[in-house]
C-alpha positions in Angstrom: 21.9 14.8 -9.7 21.2 11.5 -8.1 17.7 10.1 -7.6 16.4 9.7 -4.1 16.2 6.0 -4.9 19.8 5.7 -6.2 21.9 6.2 -3.0 21.5 7.1 0.6 24.7 8.3 2.4 26.7 6.8 -0.4 25.1 3.3 -0.2 22.7 2.0 -2.8 19.1 2.2 -1.6 18.1 -1.1 -3.1 19.8 -3.5 -0.7 18.7 -1.3 2.2 15.0 -1.4 1.2 15.0 -5.0 0.1 15.6 -6.0 3.7 12.3 -4.4 4.7 10.5 -6.4 2.0 12.2 -9.6 3.0 11.1 -9.1 6.6 7.7 -7.5 6.2 6.0 -9.6 3.5 6.7 -13.0 5.2 5.8 -11.4 8.6 2.5 -10.2 7.3 1.9 -13.6 5.7 2.4 -15.4 9.0 0.2 -13.0 10.8 -2.5 -13.3 8.1 -2.5 -17.1 8.6 -2.9 -16.5 12.4 -5.8 -14.1 11.6 -7.5 -16.9 9.6 -7.0 -19.5 12.3 -8.0 -17.2 15.2 -10.9 -14.8 14.9 -10.0 -13.3 18.2 -6.5 -12.4 16.9 -8.0 -11.1 13.7 -10.3 -8.7 15.5 -7.7 -7.6 17.9 -4.6 -7.2 15.7 -6.1 -7.1 12.2 -5.6 -3.3 11.9 -1.9 -3.7 12.7 -1.5 -6.6 10.2 -3.3 -4.6 7.5 -1.1 -1.6 8.2 2.0 -3.7 7.9 0.7 -5.2 4.7 0.2 -1.7 3.3 3.7 -0.7 4.3 5.1 -3.8 2.7 3.5 -2.9 -0.6 5.2 0.5 -0.4 8.5 -1.1 0.5 8.2 -3.5 -2.5 7.5 -0.5 -4.8 10.6 1.3 -3.5 12.7 -1.8 -3.8 11.6 -2.2 -7.4 12.3 1.4 -8.3 15.6 1.5 -6.5 16.6 -1.8 -8.2 16.0 -0.1 -11.5 18.3 2.7 -10.4 20.9 0.2 -9.3 20.8 -1.5 -12.8 22.5 1.6 -14.1 25.6 0.8 -12.1 25.7 -3.0 -11.9 24.6 -6.0 -13.8 21.8 -8.3 -12.7 20.2 -11.5 -14.0 17.2 -11.1 -16.2 15.5 -13.6 -13.9 16.0 -11.3 -10.8 14.8 -8.3 -12.7 11.7 -10.0 -13.9 10.8 -11.5 -10.5 11.5 -8.2 -8.8 9.3 -6.3 -11.2 6.4 -8.5 -10.4 6.7 -8.4 -6.6 4.9 -5.0 -6.1 1.9 -6.3 -8.2 1.7 -9.5 -6.2 2.2 -7.6 -2.9 -0.6 -5.2 -3.9 -3.0 -8.0 -4.8 -2.1 -9.8 -1.6 -2.8 -6.7 0.4 -6.2 -6.3 -1.2 -7.1 -9.9 -0.3 -5.9 -9.3 3.3 -7.9 -6.1 3.5 -11.0 -7.7 2.2 -10.7 -10.6 4.6 -10.2 -8.2 7.6 -13.0 -5.9 6.6 -15.5 -8.7 6.4 -14.2 -10.5 9.4 -14.0 -7.6 11.8 -17.8 -7.0 11.9 -18.7 -10.5 13.1 -19.5 -10.7 16.8 -17.3 -13.0 18.8 -20.2 -15.4 19.6 -21.0 -16.1 15.9 -19.3 -18.3 13.4 -17.7 -16.9 10.3 -19.9 -16.9 7.2 -18.9 -19.0 4.2 -17.6 -15.9 2.3 -15.1 -15.1 5.1 -14.1 -18.8 5.3 -13.4 -18.9 1.5 -11.5 -15.6 1.7 -9.5 -17.1 4.6 -8.6 -20.2 2.6 -7.5 -18.0 -0.3 -5.5 -15.8 2.1 -3.6 -18.8 3.5 -2.8 -20.0 -0.1 -1.8 -16.4 -1.1 0.4 -16.2 2.1 2.3 -19.2 1.1 2.7 -17.9 -2.5 3.9 -14.5 -1.4 6.5 -16.1 0.8 7.6 -18.2 -2.2 7.8 -15.0 -4.4 9.9 -13.2 -1.8 12.2 -16.3 -1.5 12.6 -16.5 -5.3 13.4 -12.8 -5.7 15.7 -12.7 -2.8 17.6 -15.9 -3.8 18.1 -14.7 -7.4 19.3 -11.3 -6.2 21.7 -12.9 -3.6 22.9 -15.3 -6.2 23.9 -12.4 -8.5 25.7 -10.5 -5.8 27.5 -13.5 -4.3 28.5 -15.1 -7.6 30.0 -11.8 -8.7 31.9 -11.5 -5.5 33.1 -15.0 -5.5 34.2 -14.8 -9.1 36.0 -11.5 -8.4 33.9 -9.4 -10.8 32.0 -6.3 -9.7 
């Protein structure tokens, strides 16, 4: 019996789910940077950004697990496996930072400046946003390299 994370309608689940991660994590990162820059945006759309961040953590977990299922059928580079295994952890930590920033920021009235703690969390969130995008790029590039090099060389 096949695992739910092995195939869906005869297609491997991993490349299907990976696209959600590749879209969601950078999207959340861009929206998080906008939250840091614009308190009004943060207070208005923060819940949506946090929800998307939570979904992206789940998607990264499913991508990791489905990738492990896919390894039973195809070869991959150790680099891709290692990078992919770390992504759910990084996405989870990123989500916690995003959540902390939003929880502290949402209670500040619009006519007051952000306190130092929120500003520091905002700076950390911007840095983490850039880093999570780099992580997604590295994992995606290493995975695409494996697939396309195999296809171009004629081996499957």
